[in-house]
VOZADO-920949 format. One record per residue (C-alpha): residue number from 1; y negated, x, z negated; residue in three letters. Coordinates in steps of 0.001 Angstrom, whole numbers, plus 500000, padded with zeros to 6 digits. Each point is the difference from the previous one (the first is absolute). Layout:
# residues N
{NUM; {Y; X; Z}; 'ala'}
...
***
This chain:
# residues 458
{1; {599365; 740773; 286892}; 'met'}
{2; {503053; 501923; 501463}; 'tyr'}
{3; {502959; 501220; 497915}; 'gln'}
{4; {501457; 503405; 500869}; 'ile'}
{5; {503631; 500280; 498099}; 'his'}
{6; {500723; 503935; 500712}; 'leu'}
{7; {503592; 499815; 499938}; 'arg'}
{8; {500049; 497237; 503083}; 'ser'}
{9; {496621; 500924; 501646}; 'phe'}
{10; {501656; 502912; 501990}; 'thr'}
{11; {503107; 501359; 500682}; 'pro'}
{12; {499017; 503037; 497921}; 'glu'}
{13; {498672; 497882; 497172}; 'gly'}
{14; {497105; 502704; 499202}; 'thr'}
{15; {496411; 499855; 499627}; 'leu'}
{16; {499586; 502474; 502774}; 'ala'}
{17; {501978; 497658; 502386}; 'ala'}
{18; {497766; 496953; 498806}; 'ala'}
{19; {497103; 501772; 500680}; 'gln'}
{20; {500876; 500315; 503684}; 'ala'}
{21; {500015; 496472; 500197}; 'arg'}
{22; {496609; 499034; 498599}; 'leu'}
{23; {498110; 499968; 503256}; 'gly'}
{24; {502289; 497273; 501087}; 'arg'}
{25; {499064; 497934; 496819}; 'leu'}
{26; {496224; 500573; 500527}; 'ala'}
{27; {500713; 498601; 503322}; 'glu'}
{28; {501564; 496799; 498454}; 'leu'}
{29; {496705; 499609; 498017}; 'gly'}
{30; {501349; 500087; 496536}; 'val'}
{31; {497496; 501497; 497155}; 'asp'}
{32; {501813; 500611; 497267}; 'val'}
{33; {503567; 501900; 499609}; 'leu'}
{34; {502079; 499475; 497039}; 'tyr'}
{35; {502643; 502710; 499240}; 'leu'}
{36; {503028; 499304; 498057}; 'thr'}
{37; {500487; 502204; 496688}; 'pro'}
{38; {500338; 503644; 501064}; 'leu'}
{39; {500061; 501795; 496781}; 'cys'}
{40; {503004; 501855; 498926}; 'leu'}
{41; {502976; 497804; 499457}; 'gln'}
{42; {502553; 499986; 497211}; 'asp'}
{43; {503559; 501203; 500971}; 'asp'}
{44; {501774; 499182; 496794}; 'asp'}
{45; {503564; 498788; 500792}; 'leu'}
{46; {500478; 497626; 497146}; 'arg'}
{47; {500444; 496837; 501599}; 'gln'}
{48; {498941; 498224; 496946}; 'glu'}
{49; {496346; 501181; 500895}; 'phe'}
{50; {500121; 498675; 503491}; 'trp'}
{51; {498675; 496385; 500950}; 'ser'}
{52; {502854; 497662; 501062}; 'glu'}
{53; {499045; 500086; 503637}; 'arg'}
{54; {500023; 503362; 499970}; 'gln'}
{55; {503649; 500276; 498487}; 'arg'}
{56; {500747; 497201; 503137}; 'arg'}
{57; {498695; 502190; 502581}; 'ser'}
{58; {502547; 501603; 502257}; 'pro'}
{59; {497840; 503164; 499707}; 'phe'}
{60; {500999; 500644; 496541}; 'arg'}
{61; {496616; 502071; 499563}; 'asn'}
{62; {498535; 500782; 496521}; 'pro'}
{63; {496739; 500785; 501757}; 'arg'}
{64; {497974; 496407; 499557}; 'asn'}
{65; {496542; 500355; 501167}; 'pro'}
{66; {499090; 497794; 497097}; 'tyr'}
{67; {501647; 502241; 497401}; 'arg'}
{68; {497551; 502940; 499576}; 'ile'}
{69; {500822; 503570; 498435}; 'lys'}
{70; {496416; 501604; 500391}; 'asp'}
{71; {497005; 498116; 500667}; 'tyr'}
{72; {498253; 502817; 500919}; 'phe'}
{73; {502464; 501499; 502901}; 'ala'}
{74; {500573; 498850; 503380}; 'ile'}
{75; {503648; 499360; 500706}; 'asp'}
{76; {501133; 502966; 502238}; 'pro'}
{77; {502052; 497319; 501794}; 'glu'}
{78; {496690; 498717; 501584}; 'tyr'}
{79; {498241; 503387; 500162}; 'gly'}
{80; {497546; 502376; 498323}; 'thr'}
{81; {496163; 499773; 498377}; 'pro'}
{82; {498797; 501094; 503271}; 'ala'}
{83; {501863; 497548; 502067}; 'asp'}
{84; {498454; 497157; 498141}; 'leu'}
{85; {496581; 501713; 500082}; 'arg'}
{86; {500522; 500268; 503854}; 'ala'}
{87; {500824; 496194; 500284}; 'leu'}
{88; {496985; 498957; 498080}; 'val'}
{89; {497571; 501913; 501739}; 'ala'}
{90; {501495; 498919; 503498}; 'glu'}
{91; {499846; 496277; 498524}; 'ala'}
{92; {496376; 500479; 499164}; 'his'}
{93; {499044; 501467; 503668}; 'arg'}
{94; {501690; 496874; 501204}; 'leu'}
{95; {498054; 497693; 497837}; 'gly'}
{96; {502789; 499187; 497806}; 'leu'}
{97; {500206; 499678; 496077}; 'arg'}
{98; {503215; 501183; 498243}; 'val'}
{99; {501558; 498290; 497032}; 'met'}
{100; {502832; 501402; 497794}; 'leu'}
{101; {502495; 497864; 498105}; 'asp'}
{102; {500228; 500620; 496152}; 'ile'}
{103; {502527; 499238; 497809}; 'val'}
{104; {498856; 500124; 496317}; 'phe'}
{105; {502241; 497018; 498569}; 'phe'}
{106; {503160; 502395; 499687}; 'his'}
{107; {501026; 503697; 500953}; 'cys'}
{108; {503286; 501787; 500508}; 'gly'}
{109; {502192; 500903; 496982}; 'pro'}
{110; {499466; 503924; 500460}; 'thr'}
{111; {496171; 499476; 500929}; 'ala'}
{112; {498640; 503332; 499411}; 'val'}
{113; {497670; 499047; 497011}; 'phe'}
{114; {502760; 498766; 497650}; 'leu'}
{115; {500618; 503554; 498679}; 'asp'}
{116; {496282; 500198; 498540}; 'arg'}
{117; {499570; 496349; 499609}; 'his'}
{118; {502830; 498209; 499317}; 'pro'}
{119; {497806; 497189; 498255}; 'gly'}
{120; {498749; 499323; 503469}; 'phe'}
{121; {502802; 497509; 500634}; 'val'}
{122; {500950; 497129; 497923}; 'lys'}
{123; {503276; 500536; 497907}; 'arg'}
{124; {502313; 497842; 498000}; 'gly'}
{125; {501045; 500645; 496402}; 'pro'}
{126; {502456; 502544; 500723}; 'asp'}
{127; {497589; 501822; 502129}; 'gly'}
{128; {501624; 498984; 503508}; 'ala'}
{129; {497554; 499003; 502720}; 'phe'}
{130; {498878; 496375; 500342}; 'ala'}
{131; {500326; 499287; 503401}; 'thr'}
{132; {498524; 497094; 502468}; 'gly'}
{133; {501209; 497583; 502096}; 'gly'}
{134; {500922; 502732; 502608}; 'trp'}
{135; {502024; 502282; 497421}; 'gly'}
{136; {497239; 502563; 499870}; 'phe'}
{137; {498329; 501414; 496583}; 'pro'}
{138; {496688; 498068; 499658}; 'val'}
{139; {496960; 501860; 499057}; 'leu'}
{140; {498309; 499166; 496769}; 'asp'}
{141; {496212; 499397; 500482}; 'phe'}
{142; {499726; 499713; 496142}; 'ala'}
{143; {499598; 503829; 500155}; 'ile'}
{144; {496342; 500953; 500857}; 'pro'}
{145; {501428; 503618; 501122}; 'ala'}
{146; {501944; 498104; 502722}; 'leu'}
{147; {497129; 497983; 501093}; 'arg'}
{148; {497901; 503112; 500386}; 'glu'}
{149; {503129; 501745; 501871}; 'tyr'}
{150; {500036; 497114; 502554}; 'leu'}
{151; {496142; 499729; 500279}; 'leu'}
{152; {499980; 503451; 500979}; 'gly'}
{153; {502742; 499479; 502559}; 'asn'}
{154; {497839; 497728; 501771}; 'leu'}
{155; {496980; 502371; 499946}; 'glu'}
{156; {502189; 502656; 501174}; 'phe'}
{157; {501263; 498016; 503126}; 'trp'}
{158; {496436; 499239; 500779}; 'leu'}
{159; {498472; 503302; 499343}; 'arg'}
{160; {502829; 502157; 501349}; 'glu'}
{161; {500701; 497991; 503345}; 'phe'}
{162; {497023; 497962; 500446}; 'asp'}
{163; {502111; 496651; 500547}; 'val'}
{164; {498137; 496772; 499932}; 'asp'}
{165; {501914; 497579; 497660}; 'gly'}
{166; {503041; 499032; 498163}; 'phe'}
{167; {502495; 497372; 500038}; 'arg'}
{168; {501241; 499499; 496379}; 'tyr'}
{169; {503693; 499074; 499938}; 'asp'}
{170; {500927; 497248; 497510}; 'val'}
{171; {496445; 500049; 498487}; 'ser'}
{172; {500047; 496934; 497920}; 'asp'}
{173; {503043; 501583; 497868}; 'ala'}
{174; {497205; 502715; 498945}; 'ile'}
{175; {496929; 499072; 497576}; 'pro'}
{176; {496981; 498724; 501949}; 'leu'}
{177; {497712; 502182; 497973}; 'asp'}
{178; {501719; 503002; 501316}; 'phe'}
{179; {499149; 498900; 503585}; 'trp'}
{180; {496458; 499296; 499103}; 'glu'}
{181; {499364; 503442; 498604}; 'ala'}
{182; {502060; 501290; 503097}; 'ala'}
{183; {497424; 498279; 502237}; 'arg'}
{184; {497155; 501239; 498184}; 'glu'}
{185; {501134; 503546; 500071}; 'arg'}
{186; {500743; 500076; 503703}; 'leu'}
{187; {496395; 498282; 500753}; 'ala'}
{188; {498965; 503083; 498666}; 'arg'}
{189; {501492; 502152; 502239}; 'leu'}
{190; {499935; 497943; 502995}; 'lys'}
{191; {498170; 496585; 499789}; 'pro'}
{192; {501632; 498581; 502960}; 'glu'}
{193; {503775; 500546; 498884}; 'thr'}
{194; {501930; 496961; 501130}; 'val'}
{195; {502533; 498607; 497083}; 'ile'}
{196; {502854; 497593; 500988}; 'leu'}
{197; {502002; 498598; 497138}; 'gly'}
{198; {503551; 498808; 500187}; 'glu'}
{199; {500631; 496688; 497549}; 'gly'}
{200; {498846; 496735; 499029}; 'gln'}
{201; {497585; 500409; 497267}; 'arg'}
{202; {496733; 498358; 501082}; 'pro'}
{203; {497958; 502313; 497683}; 'glu'}
{204; {500631; 502998; 501587}; 'asp'}
{205; {497489; 498854; 502927}; 'gln'}
{206; {496986; 499667; 497860}; 'leu'}
{207; {499486; 503707; 499011}; 'ala'}
{208; {503050; 502152; 500967}; 'ala'}
{209; {501124; 499517; 503824}; 'met'}
{210; {498240; 498964; 503124}; 'his'}
{211; {503154; 498617; 501670}; 'leu'}
{212; {503193; 498165; 498795}; 'asn'}
{213; {503450; 500892; 501529}; 'tyr'}
{214; {501913; 496547; 499156}; 'asn'}
{215; {503406; 498933; 501576}; 'phe'}
{216; {499140; 496249; 499584}; 'ser'}
{217; {498560; 499934; 503187}; 'trp'}
{218; {502819; 501775; 501800}; 'ser'}
{219; {502625; 498032; 498084}; 'phe'}
{220; {498846; 496953; 501467}; 'ala'}
{221; {499852; 500955; 503357}; 'leu'}
{222; {503632; 500964; 499813}; 'his'}
{223; {500972; 496926; 498562}; 'arg'}
{224; {497886; 497822; 502951}; 'leu'}
{225; {501765; 501923; 502617}; 'val'}
{226; {503809; 500540; 498212}; 'asn'}
{227; {500122; 496751; 498128}; 'gln'}
{228; {497525; 497703; 502248}; 'asp'}
{229; {498011; 499140; 497258}; 'thr'}
{230; {496694; 497847; 500898}; 'pro'}
{231; {496810; 501944; 501094}; 'ala'}
{232; {497889; 498294; 497602}; 'his'}
{233; {501747; 502074; 496859}; 'leu'}
{234; {498421; 502753; 501310}; 'leu'}
{235; {496427; 498194; 499728}; 'arg'}
{236; {501054; 498876; 496607}; 'ser'}
{237; {500703; 503585; 498931}; 'leu'}
{238; {496800; 501051; 501371}; 'trp'}
{239; {498106; 497625; 497959}; 'leu'}
{240; {502067; 500534; 496841}; 'thr'}
{241; {499298; 503956; 500351}; 'met'}
{242; {496421; 499535; 500667}; 'glu'}
{243; {499668; 497714; 496887}; 'ala'}
{244; {501980; 502670; 497846}; 'glu'}
{245; {497939; 502829; 500831}; 'arg'}
{246; {496484; 501064; 499547}; 'pro'}
{247; {497306; 499233; 502896}; 'ala'}
{248; {500316; 502649; 502655}; 'gly'}
{249; {503402; 501347; 499638}; 'thr'}
{250; {501623; 501270; 503043}; 'arg'}
{251; {503671; 499714; 500533}; 'phe'}
{252; {502106; 502337; 502404}; 'ile'}
{253; {501450; 497931; 502623}; 'arg'}
{254; {503418; 501231; 501519}; 'tyr'}
{255; {503281; 498975; 500976}; 'ile'}
{256; {501976; 503410; 499529}; 'asp'}
{257; {499674; 502778; 498030}; 'asn'}
{258; {502137; 502758; 498599}; 'his'}
{259; {501869; 497831; 497530}; 'asp'}
{260; {500634; 497185; 502405}; 'ile'}
{261; {501129; 502134; 502635}; 'ala'}
{262; {502384; 501919; 497731}; 'his'}
{263; {501693; 496817; 498779}; 'asp'}
{264; {500357; 498158; 503079}; 'thr'}
{265; {501354; 502925; 502094}; 'ser'}
{266; {502736; 500383; 497436}; 'gln'}
{267; {501785; 496855; 500901}; 'gly'}
{268; {500097; 499387; 496545}; 'leu'}
{269; {502979; 497997; 498284}; 'glu'}
{270; {500502; 499378; 496409}; 'arg'}
{271; {501694; 503354; 498651}; 'gln'}
{272; {502400; 500131; 497344}; 'pro'}
{273; {498493; 500128; 496502}; 'gly'}
{274; {496495; 498729; 501483}; 'gln'}
{275; {498342; 497923; 497455}; 'ser'}
{276; {499261; 496335; 500590}; 'asp'}
{277; {496029; 500724; 499530}; 'asp'}
{278; {499712; 502884; 502207}; 'his'}
{279; {502192; 498106; 502820}; 'trp'}
{280; {497969; 496931; 499173}; 'ala'}
{281; {496861; 501967; 500661}; 'gly'}
{282; {501108; 501488; 503371}; 'ile'}
{283; {500839; 496403; 501278}; 'val'}
{284; {496641; 498924; 498831}; 'lys'}
{285; {498184; 502854; 501363}; 'phe'}
{286; {501239; 499379; 503929}; 'his'}
{287; {500278; 496353; 499450}; 'gly'}
{288; {503807; 500197; 501493}; 'leu'}
{289; {503189; 498109; 499196}; 'pro'}
{290; {501817; 501437; 496966}; 'ala'}
{291; {502655; 500976; 501864}; 'ala'}
{292; {498366; 503167; 501155}; 'gly'}
{293; {497792; 501677; 502512}; 'leu'}
{294; {500460; 500635; 503505}; 'arg'}
{295; {500573; 503862; 500808}; 'pro'}
{296; {497040; 501454; 501577}; 'asp'}
{297; {497906; 497029; 499284}; 'ser'}
{298; {496409; 501607; 500788}; 'arg'}
{299; {497511; 497438; 500949}; 'pro'}
{300; {499782; 500379; 503832}; 'asp'}
{301; {503859; 500341; 499966}; 'arg'}
{302; {500586; 496855; 497724}; 'leu'}
{303; {496853; 497765; 501413}; 'trp'}
{304; {499248; 501341; 503330}; 'gly'}
{305; {496893; 501610; 501334}; 'ala'}
{306; {498231; 496432; 500568}; 'asp'}
{307; {500516; 499219; 496331}; 'ala'}
{308; {498625; 503336; 498701}; 'val'}
{309; {496952; 499761; 502573}; 'asp'}
{310; {499127; 496621; 498490}; 'ala'}
{311; {500319; 501376; 496411}; 'leu'}
{312; {497991; 503239; 500449}; 'leu'}
{313; {497209; 497700; 501745}; 'thr'}
{314; {500182; 497957; 496885}; 'leu'}
{315; {499637; 502956; 497772}; 'cys'}
{316; {496967; 501688; 501826}; 'phe'}
{317; {498631; 496460; 500301}; 'ala'}
{318; {500051; 499050; 496452}; 'ile'}
{319; {497689; 501565; 497135}; 'asp'}
{320; {501113; 503158; 498325}; 'gly'}
{321; {501077; 503009; 501976}; 'met'}
{322; {502609; 500151; 502441}; 'pro'}
{323; {502888; 502612; 499476}; 'phe'}
{324; {502271; 501299; 502555}; 'leu'}
{325; {503378; 501723; 498980}; 'tyr'}
{326; {500865; 503226; 501795}; 'asn'}
{327; {501539; 499316; 503444}; 'gly'}
{328; {499000; 496467; 499992}; 'gln'}
{329; {497437; 500516; 502596}; 'glu'}
{330; {502944; 501053; 502693}; 'val'}
{331; {502260; 496924; 498819}; 'ala'}
{332; {502468; 502577; 498100}; 'asp'}
{333; {503319; 498458; 499100}; 'thr'}
{334; {501366; 503346; 498556}; 'ala'}
{335; {501645; 499591; 496644}; 'pro'}
{336; {497699; 501869; 497277}; 'his'}
{337; {500679; 501170; 496400}; 'ser'}
{338; {498244; 501728; 497474}; 'ile'}
{339; {503103; 502050; 498874}; 'tyr'}
{340; {500840; 501474; 503563}; 'gly'}
{341; {498568; 501094; 503402}; 'arg'}
{342; {500346; 497132; 501889}; 'gln'}
{343; {496947; 500187; 502565}; 'pro'}
{344; {498003; 497604; 502203}; 'ile'}
{345; {501451; 499771; 503437}; 'asp'}
{346; {496876; 501140; 501645}; 'trp'}
{347; {501448; 499350; 503476}; 'ser'}
{348; {499280; 496246; 499553}; 'arg'}
{349; {496163; 500852; 500869}; 'gly'}
{350; {501321; 500944; 503475}; 'asp'}
{351; {501558; 496720; 500446}; 'ser'}
{352; {498493; 496788; 501180}; 'asp'}
{353; {499963; 498124; 496555}; 'ile'}
{354; {498708; 503245; 498426}; 'gly'}
{355; {497018; 500375; 502132}; 'arg'}
{356; {499113; 496304; 499743}; 'arg'}
{357; {500192; 500534; 496150}; 'arg'}
{358; {497747; 502848; 499816}; 'phe'}
{359; {497355; 498166; 502177}; 'ala'}
{360; {500401; 496933; 498078}; 'his'}
{361; {499363; 502186; 496735}; 'cys'}
{362; {497264; 501986; 501448}; 'arg'}
{363; {498086; 496783; 501010}; 'arg'}
{364; {500531; 498540; 496426}; 'leu'}
{365; {498397; 503447; 498682}; 'cys'}
{366; {497387; 499659; 502495}; 'ala'}
{367; {499265; 496258; 498942}; 'leu'}
{368; {499616; 501070; 496091}; 'arg'}
{369; {497588; 502735; 500945}; 'his'}
{370; {497751; 497838; 502472}; 'arg'}
{371; {500076; 496798; 498408}; 'glu'}
{372; {498168; 499518; 496541}; 'pro'}
{373; {501438; 496812; 499275}; 'ala'}
{374; {503412; 501621; 499954}; 'leu'}
{375; {499224; 502933; 498085}; 'ala'}
{376; {497747; 498309; 497324}; 'asp'}
{377; {499620; 496342; 500641}; 'gly'}
{378; {500997; 496957; 497977}; 'ser'}
{379; {503011; 497809; 500611}; 'leu'}
{380; {500096; 496315; 500567}; 'thr'}
{381; {503370; 498196; 500585}; 'trp'}
{382; {500056; 497407; 502552}; 'leu'}
{383; {501980; 496696; 499460}; 'asp'}
{384; {502274; 499148; 503066}; 'his'}
{385; {503067; 497798; 500844}; 'asp'}
{386; {502559; 502695; 500312}; 'arg'}
{387; {499840; 501618; 496408}; 'pro'}
{388; {503712; 500836; 499647}; 'asp'}
{389; {499908; 502139; 503136}; 'glu'}
{390; {496340; 501566; 500689}; 'ala'}
{391; {497060; 501407; 497747}; 'leu'}
{392; {496589; 499558; 501267}; 'ala'}
{393; {496728; 501366; 498312}; 'phe'}
{394; {496651; 501193; 500704}; 'val'}
{395; {498430; 503524; 499041}; 'arg'}
{396; {496158; 499971; 499618}; 'ala'}
{397; {497500; 502532; 499584}; 'ala'}
{398; {496403; 499507; 500505}; 'gly'}
{399; {499596; 497792; 503123}; 'asp'}
{400; {503583; 500838; 501144}; 'gln'}
{401; {502997; 497778; 500106}; 'arg'}
{402; {503407; 500941; 501022}; 'leu'}
{403; {502895; 497813; 500360}; 'leu'}
{404; {503416; 501393; 499173}; 'ala'}
{405; {503081; 497457; 501027}; 'leu'}
{406; {503441; 501188; 499806}; 'val'}
{407; {503511; 498354; 500502}; 'asn'}
{408; {502479; 501573; 497518}; 'leu'}
{409; {502955; 498179; 501384}; 'lys'}
{410; {502330; 500751; 503086}; 'pro'}
{411; {499329; 496683; 501285}; 'arg'}
{412; {497349; 498639; 502109}; 'ala'}
{413; {497442; 497631; 498544}; 'ile'}
{414; {496871; 497972; 500661}; 'arg'}
{415; {497228; 500216; 497475}; 'val'}
{416; {496647; 498085; 499664}; 'arg'}
{417; {497471; 501973; 498452}; 'leu'}
{418; {496526; 498239; 498760}; 'pro'}
{419; {496680; 500479; 501609}; 'ala'}
{420; {498593; 502163; 501131}; 'pro'}
{421; {503395; 502303; 500523}; 'trp'}
{422; {501818; 497562; 502239}; 'ala'}
{423; {500605; 501247; 503382}; 'pro'}
{424; {497249; 499138; 502464}; 'gly'}
{425; {497660; 501602; 497359}; 'ala'}
{426; {498128; 503107; 501254}; 'ala'}
{427; {502267; 502317; 498492}; 'leu'}
{428; {500352; 503735; 500944}; 'arg'}
{429; {503627; 501575; 499462}; 'pro'}
{430; {500039; 503372; 498543}; 'leu'}
{431; {503683; 499988; 499801}; 'val'}
{432; {502658; 497740; 501200}; 'glu'}
{433; {503488; 499252; 501040}; 'ala'}
{434; {501720; 496480; 500809}; 'gly'}
{435; {497136; 497811; 499257}; 'val'}
{436; {498823; 497485; 502462}; 'ala'}
{437; {498097; 496821; 500144}; 'ala'}
{438; {501832; 496659; 500420}; 'asp'}
{439; {498924; 498420; 503098}; 'pro'}
{440; {501431; 496946; 499340}; 'arg'}
{441; {498098; 499459; 496490}; 'glu'}
{442; {496694; 501550; 499510}; 'pro'}
{443; {499531; 501838; 496888}; 'gly'}
{444; {503512; 501168; 499311}; 'val'}
{445; {501325; 503458; 500489}; 'phe'}
{446; {503681; 500741; 501217}; 'val'}
{447; {501316; 502966; 498155}; 'leu'}
{448; {503190; 501926; 501457}; 'ala'}
{449; {502165; 501398; 497142}; 'pro'}
{450; {498302; 502338; 498008}; 'phe'}
{451; {496668; 499463; 501923}; 'ala'}
{452; {496975; 501481; 498705}; 'tyr'}
{453; {496228; 499817; 500425}; 'leu'}
{454; {496715; 501500; 498945}; 'val'}
{455; {497041; 498747; 501279}; 'ala'}
{456; {496123; 499807; 499709}; 'gly'}
{457; {497677; 497682; 501172}; 'thr'}
{458; {498672; 500617; 503578}; 'ala'}
***
C-alpha cells in the first residue's frame, strides 16, 4: 500500500498532477494507492472548532482535510470530479487499486447538511455542538437518517468514481454495527472492495474490515530507534497484538504516514496553553525526550538511510501489509504538513541515496509478489543470543520457508541462530545488506549496523 497525501505528493497538490506520477508507482511495484481525504474542507475561521495542532501550525489554515464540509464534493484545491475519474482510470490501467480516506467521526461546523439536518451532530443541552478530541462537531450515529446518508456516501464514491476501497478514519469511535452494514452494502456494489480501519477495537476485523491501520507497530519502531528500546519488545508487541485480535487480522506495517510526517516536520516544542495530556501524547507517539522534537526530524533525516532501509525490510518481511508513505521511496526528507503545501523533494530520486532507496523498495515489493511465504505465510519467531538488538523469524507457506534477520541497532553484533538457519546452511539470499558468516566461529552471523537478510533454503 502506498499513501498519497495530495498536498505534499506534488508541487501542484492536485489529482491531475498526482496522476502524472502513477507510472512511477506502478514501476515501484505497489498495489494499492490510499489517498488522504479529498472532500470539500470546512473553511470556518472560528478557532474553537480547530484542532490543537491546527492552531499551532504556522499555516494558520482553517482548511483541514479531516474536517469535512461536504462529503459528496471534491475540494477544488485538488481538482474536479473528472480529475478523480481520470486518476482512477489511469491507476486501473496500470494495475493499481485506489482507496479514499473517509472521515465519519466528525465534520466541520458549517457542514452543508446541518441546515436541513441539525440533528445529524451531537449537541449539548444548550444546543451547542458536542465536539470530539480534535475540536470538531461529532456525528450522531443514533440517528437512522444520518447512517443512511453516510452509507449512501460510500456507495456514491464506488458508483460514481469506481474506487476500490476506503480507509476509515477513527473507525473505532463509530458504532461497529454501522461498519458492518457498510461492508454489506459495499459488497453488493463491488464485492472486492477493500476496507482499512483505523483503530484499536478487535471486533472490527470480524465482519466489518479487512485491514487494521494501527499505530502500535509504528510507535514501537520509533521508540526502538529514538530511545534505543530493546528489539525483543517488538516481538512481545507482535504476540500481544496477535492474542488480542481475531485469527487472520492483517495489520498495516509502516514507519511514516501523514500524521507522523506532519508532527515530526514541525520541530514541535511544547506550546503555551498546550494541555499536559496532549503533550504527553506527542512525546509517547514519537518516543522522544519530553524536552521537544528535533526540527525536520523525518525518519531519513533523523535516523539515516541505513536505519530506514532496515526498518522497511522488517515491515515487508513481517506479516500484514507493508505501507509506504509518499516520497519514502526516494528517501525524502522535506518537511510535510496536512495544513499547507510542503511538497516532496522529488530531486532526491536523482541522488545516489534516492536511487538506492527506490531500488530497495522495488526489490521488497517484488519479493512480496513473488514469495508466497511473505504474502500469506505463517510466522514463527526464532530465539537467539542477541534479543536486545536483532529480530529473527521464519515465514512459511506450504513447503517454503524464509528466514528474516534484522539488526535494529546502529552497532555491529554477532548473532547465533538455531539450526537449520545458522551460517553454513544452504541459504539462498533474496535481499541482504551487511550480513556475513563469522569465519572464526562457525554458526554465527556477523551483522553490521542496521544489517538485514531475507533468505530461503537453497
